[in-house]
C-alpha positions, 0 to 999 in steps of 0.5 A: 511510470505511472501507478494505472489502475482504470481501463478509463483513460483519455485516447492519447493514455498509454494504457492499452484499453484491452484486459489481459489474464495471466495466461495471454502473452506479451511481448516485453523485456528490458534490459540494461543494454536497451537504448530507453534504461531508466527513462520510465525511472525520469518520470513517476508518479508510482503509488506505494503500497504499505508492503512496497514501504516495508520493504525499502524502509528496511532496505534503507536501514530506516524507521516508516517515519523517517521513510514517509518523511525523507522519501514520501507525500501523501495525496487522496486516493479518491473524492473521500480522502483516503489516505495515499502515499506517493514516492517523493522526486527530485525538487525540479522534475519528477525522476524518482530518487533511487535512480542511478546511472548503473539502473535501481539502488533499490532493485531487490525491494523495487516497489510493486508498480515498477515490478508490473511496468509495462503492465497495469493491474487493475482489482475490480469487486462488485457488489454482489461478489465477495471476492475482488477480480484482477485484470492487466493492461499493457502499458506502451509509453512513447520512450519504451523500446521494450515492446519491441523486444524479441521475447514473448512470455506470458502474463503468468510467467512475467509475474514470477520473473519479476518476484510479484507473487508476495508482493501481490499476497502481501497487497491483496488484504489491503486492496481489498479493504480499499475496494470494499470502501469503495464498492460499499459507498454509503452502505458503510457510512462516510469514514470519520477524519479519525478513522482515516488516521488511523488507515494511515497509520496501520497501512504505512507508519508500521514501526508507531503502529507498533508502538500503538499496538504495544502502548498498555492503551491497547490491552487495556481495549483488545484482548491480545495473548502474549505469543502474539504480542512478543511475535509483533514485537520483532515480525514485521510482516505479521505486525502489517498482517495484523494491522489490516485486520485490525483496519477492517475492523475500525472501517467496517466494523467486521469483529476479528479482535475480541475486546474487553468486557471492561473496555469502555469503562477503561477508555473512558478513563484513558480518554479522560487522562489525555484530554487536551491532547491528539491522541490520533497524530500519526507522527507521534508515538501511541500512548492509548486506543483509537476509537472510531 
């Protein structure tokens, strides 16, 4: 199973080169009694979204850093090095670590890509457009017999059946950040390594991002009211949405969170205090603000 997000695939690709809309229908059904059950989980390349990681780390009772270390591998999503995260497969073969003889052991919290299968989702945003458009593509892998099952339904109904409404809602703003970066290109300049470190932090390492937001250095630079701060201490969903807001401010200069008038002076003072340390290391707790 792959995270297909482009129609420009070679002729041998299982991705069918026909754009589908929500009201188009597909013939597909996967179930425990089908002969190919679990086959798609034995050859995977699954990219994880921030919401995927949030659900899985909560399911497994792990911190974000523990989950990233045990179950993921980093990769670059584009030629400029925007960081992504994939599921780490078994050492000797590309098998999902969560698959069992009975099926997926984290099924209720399975990633977005798994929920969409046997569909591929592609989001596009043209430079002249303010919003992105979603298209769907059918994936027909040789082993998959689900396409021979006698059941037809619309893509809209399939998404509802697979519980994708919440996943797509939570992933939408993050995908828009990526699309804006790709569609604007040189117009926003090449992101610095520091900003990509922050992108990794805000996207994937949510518990360390919480430490960053709750640190004295953050409130010295950014204005955050006590009620919001209290919510961010305990609410992972609110924290994830807040991270997307801050990412847009860091990457594109969009001012969504006000900064304090004396932030520059405080920032210079804190940087001097931190001189000789790597304050943007995504594997450590944060004690000061990110400056990009």
